[in-house]
VEXMAR-942132 format. One record per residue (C-alpha): y negated, x, z. Coordinates in pm, 1 decimal, padded with zeros to 6 digits, always signed. Layout:
BEGIN
- y  x  z
- Y  X  Z
...
//
This chain:
BEGIN
- y  x  z
- -11236.0  +04947.3  -04355.0
- -11378.9  +04629.1  -04250.7
- -11462.2  +04578.7  -03873.8
- -11268.2  +04259.9  -03791.3
- -11310.7  +04078.8  -03411.2
- -11005.0  +04217.5  -03183.6
- -10903.7  +04479.8  -03420.4
- -10820.0  +04796.4  -03310.9
- -11150.2  +05049.3  -03329.4
- -11152.1  +05353.5  -03545.4
- -10785.5  +05366.7  -03603.0
- -10644.2  +05642.7  -03816.5
- -10545.2  +05538.1  -04136.5
- -10152.6  +05503.5  -04162.6
- -10154.2  +05376.0  -04528.0
- -10412.6  +05461.9  -04803.2
- -10365.8  +05293.6  -05124.0
- -10607.0  +05388.8  -05400.5
- -10561.5  +05219.9  -05771.2
- -10235.2  +05100.9  -05678.4
- -10075.9  +04949.7  -05979.2
- -09707.8  +04828.0  -06053.9
- -09593.3  +04716.5  -06383.3
- -09262.9  +04547.9  -06502.8
- -09131.2  +04544.8  -06834.3
- -08852.5  +04317.4  -06949.8
- -08733.7  +04046.8  -07220.0
- -09035.2  +04175.1  -07425.2
- -09272.8  +04080.5  -07173.2
- -09501.4  +04294.2  -06934.2
- -09571.4  +04192.9  -06596.4
- -09824.7  +04346.7  -06343.9
- -09835.7  +04214.4  -06009.0
- -10053.8  +04457.2  -05869.9
- -10361.8  +04554.3  -06050.1
- -10572.2  +04895.4  -05897.2
- -10517.2  +04786.6  -05532.5
- -10737.5  +04974.9  -05277.5
- -10678.7  +04921.4  -04930.4
- -10618.5  +05118.7  -04601.5
- -10444.2  +05008.0  -04289.4
- -10485.3  +05167.0  -03951.8
- -10215.7  +05273.5  -03712.3
- -10176.4  +04985.7  -03457.2
- -10301.1  +04738.3  -03651.7
- -10140.3  +04367.2  -03710.2
- -10229.6  +04279.7  -04074.5
- -10093.6  +03974.2  -04255.3
- -10090.7  +03914.6  -04626.2
- -10119.6  +03599.8  -04791.1
- -10108.1  +03466.7  -05164.4
- -09961.7  +03246.9  -05399.3
- -09590.1  +03225.2  -05445.5
- -09474.9  +03498.2  -05729.0
- -09811.3  +03645.9  -05666.6
- -09694.2  +04007.7  -05564.6
- -09648.6  +04007.9  -05205.8
- -09306.8  +04123.5  -05196.6
- -09385.7  +04370.6  -05439.6
- -09638.2  +04519.3  -05236.6
- -09420.6  +04505.9  -04920.4
- -09150.5  +04710.9  -05127.1
- -09407.1  +04973.8  -05226.2
- -09508.9  +04982.4  -04848.4
- -09172.0  +05018.3  -04753.3
- -09092.5  +05311.8  -04978.7
- -08831.3  +05098.0  -05171.2
- -09016.6  +05118.7  -05476.0
- -09262.1  +05315.9  -05621.3
- -09631.8  +05246.6  -05786.4
- -09650.7  +05251.5  -06181.8
- -10002.8  +05425.5  -06101.7
- -10242.6  +05526.7  -05837.6
- -10196.1  +05688.9  -05513.6
- -09990.3  +05551.4  -05177.1
- -09999.6  +05747.3  -04886.8
- -09803.6  +05704.3  -04546.3
- -09948.3  +05920.8  -04282.2
- -10074.8  +06174.7  -04580.4
- -09726.1  +06167.7  -04765.1
- -09773.7  +06064.0  -05116.8
- -09482.6  +05825.9  -05180.5
- -09545.1  +05781.4  -05542.6
- -09457.6  +06145.9  -05594.2
- -09215.6  +06203.0  -05286.6
- -08849.2  +06281.8  -05363.0
- -08569.1  +06021.8  -05315.5
- -08444.9  +06211.5  -05026.4
- -08768.0  +06210.6  -04859.5
- -08826.1  +05839.3  -04934.1
- -08468.3  +05769.1  -04769.1
- -08581.7  +05981.0  -04460.2
- -08900.0  +05782.2  -04416.1
- -08695.0  +05445.1  -04448.5
- -08459.2  +05567.1  -04225.4
- -08727.6  +05694.9  -03947.7
- -09054.7  +05570.8  -03979.7
- -09021.6  +05207.4  -04129.0
- -08848.5  +04880.1  -03989.2
- -08817.2  +04592.0  -04207.3
- -08761.9  +04203.5  -04068.7
- -08672.5  +03929.6  -04326.6
- -08696.1  +03523.5  -04302.0
- -08314.4  +03528.9  -04349.0
- -08254.0  +03754.3  -04056.9
- -07978.6  +03928.9  -04279.0
- -07749.7  +04005.8  -03971.3
- -07398.4  +04091.2  -04013.9
- -07180.4  +03762.6  -03926.3
- -06878.9  +03969.2  -03797.8
- -07080.6  +04199.0  -03586.9
- -07208.6  +04143.5  -03241.7
- -07565.0  +04146.3  -03173.3
- -07551.3  +04511.4  -03021.3
- -07350.2  +04637.0  -03322.6
- -07602.3  +04494.4  -03570.1
- -07878.4  +04660.7  -03385.4
- -07692.5  +05000.7  -03384.0
- -07659.9  +04965.4  -03753.5
- -08009.1  +05081.7  -03815.7
- -07932.5  +05410.1  -03633.8
- -07623.6  +05518.0  -03827.2
- -07891.2  +05673.2  -04107.1
- -08018.2  +05884.4  -03818.8
- -07689.1  +06027.5  -03731.5
- -07784.0  +05950.6  -03345.3
- -07524.3  +06082.7  -03067.8
- -07288.4  +05771.2  -02943.7
- -07438.8  +05803.2  -02600.3
- -07783.1  +05803.0  -02694.4
- -07708.4  +05515.7  -02968.6
- -07583.4  +05284.2  -02677.1
- -07870.3  +05363.9  -02465.9
- -08158.5  +05309.4  -02769.8
- -07964.8  +04991.7  -02854.1
- -07957.6  +04826.7  -02494.7
- -08322.9  +04906.2  -02446.7
- -08420.8  +04749.8  -02782.7
- -08240.4  +04442.6  -02696.3
- -08404.8  +04436.1  -02367.3
- -08729.9  +04479.4  -02518.0
- -08687.9  +04172.9  -02744.2
- -08526.5  +03985.8  -02420.2
- -08161.9  +03983.3  -02532.0
- -08020.0  +04205.5  -02285.9
- -07767.3  +03938.7  -02176.6
- -07647.3  +03851.7  -02534.5
- -07538.8  +04185.6  -02679.5
- -07167.5  +04079.1  -02721.9
- -07288.6  +03751.6  -02900.1
- -07177.9  +03715.2  -03244.6
- -07491.0  +03585.6  -03486.5
- -07312.3  +03252.6  -03512.3
- -07319.5  +03204.3  -03119.2
- -07733.7  +03280.1  -03123.2
- -07995.8  +03040.6  -03191.2
- -08236.2  +03078.1  -03485.9
- -08509.6  +03257.5  -03263.6
- -08245.6  +03463.6  -03098.6
- -08117.0  +03583.6  -03403.8
- -08442.3  +03693.6  -03533.6
- -08496.4  +03879.8  -03214.1
- -08187.5  +04059.2  -03283.8
- -08336.2  +04157.2  -03617.2
- -08653.4  +04253.2  -03466.6
- -08452.8  +04488.9  -03230.0
- -08270.2  +04610.8  -03500.4
- -08579.0  +04704.0  -03692.4
- -08767.3  +04873.2  -03378.2
- -08451.1  +05099.3  -03250.0
- -08528.3  +05378.6  -03417.0
- -08891.3  +05367.3  -03305.2
- -09052.0  +05349.8  -03640.4
- -09441.8  +05371.3  -03716.2
- -09440.4  +05039.7  -03899.4
- -09278.6  +04728.9  -03866.4
- -09279.5  +04522.7  -04225.1
- -09197.2  +04169.9  -04194.1
- -09117.6  +03949.7  -04484.6
- -09173.2  +03561.0  -04372.0
- -09029.7  +03669.6  -04034.1
- -09072.6  +03305.9  -03893.7
- -09027.0  +03083.7  -04216.3
- -08700.9  +02981.2  -04065.4
- -08836.2  +02872.7  -03728.6
- -08953.9  +02578.3  -03570.6
- -09315.2  +02605.0  -03419.8
- -09199.0  +02674.4  -03051.8
- -09021.5  +02963.5  -03181.5
- -09229.0  +03080.1  -03434.0
- -09483.2  +03113.8  -03139.0
- -09247.4  +03304.1  -02917.1
- -09160.5  +03573.8  -03205.0
- -09524.7  +03601.3  -03306.9
- -09603.8  +03695.8  -02919.4
- -09314.9  +03925.3  -02923.4
- -09427.9  +04110.1  -03231.8
- -09807.2  +04119.9  -03105.1
- -09646.9  +04254.6  -02792.6
- -09481.7  +04551.7  -02990.8
- -09835.2  +04568.8  -03191.3
- -10007.5  +04607.7  -02862.9
- -09785.4  +04901.8  -02784.2
- -09924.8  +05100.3  -03096.9
- -09649.8  +04989.3  -03365.5
- -09822.4  +04882.6  -03705.1
- -09732.4  +04549.2  -03797.1
- -09766.0  +04392.6  -04146.0
- -09661.3  +04041.7  -04233.2
- -09628.0  +03853.9  -04542.2
- -09694.2  +03477.2  -04481.3
- -09757.9  +03150.3  -04611.0
- -09817.7  +03024.5  -04264.4
- -10193.0  +03032.2  -04181.9
- -10097.3  +02994.1  -03813.7
- -09934.4  +03311.9  -03834.7
- -10226.5  +03453.0  -04031.7
- -10512.1  +03376.1  -03778.9
- -10330.6  +03592.5  -03476.7
- -10368.0  +03906.5  -03701.0
- -10637.6  +04182.5  -03675.0
- -10686.1  +04159.1  -04047.5
- -10624.8  +03908.9  -04320.4
- -10543.2  +04027.8  -04670.5
- -10492.4  +03773.9  -04981.2
- -10316.9  +03886.1  -05295.0
- -10410.6  +03705.6  -05576.2
- -10399.2  +03771.6  -05946.0
- -10299.7  +04149.8  -05863.8
- -10602.4  +04201.4  -05650.6
- -10609.9  +04242.9  -05281.6
- -10922.2  +04114.2  -05098.4
- -11005.5  +04067.8  -04698.6
- -11024.7  +03713.6  -04592.3
//
């Protein structure tokens, strides 16, 4: 693993990708957005992925999130081979170990902030009292302890993204995968969200962010670029 200034030193590998390829077939065509990708991501790292639109960034994020399987190669998360894991095991990993944040927030408009965050705990079968405690702690962690009863439409864009982050971290995942998490925010809100994400990373959370924004990428420990199916360090 390359040594990058300000990056965690000698962090154990959380992800290990070896020769990862993903091919799609349809309409008589074959598309290969990932070709023999080799990369390791350590625990507690903040890593960004950049590259041209349609270049496979979302495909890579889906593989890292156990939402898809590689066509070839090896993809390990904490020693578990995701390419051959059962659907049940992949479901458990998504429910317990991986948090997701998206550009569009993806909040349910008829549910309060507290209820939206609590949705992430449904697959874990957490007891109601413990669920309430965890939700309140997550909202407090993102600075929204006093907004739990508000609907998404009553919150600013930055506050909605904070709710989305609270929903992602309430289950205490090992890794947070974010797809353009600041894409719908102005610069001030972008920087506030980045400050929050960096604080979570400093607490030991691994953060992997797909972004087109170089200002976001410059704050990462490591910058990866995906182009023509290949991943390189920037």
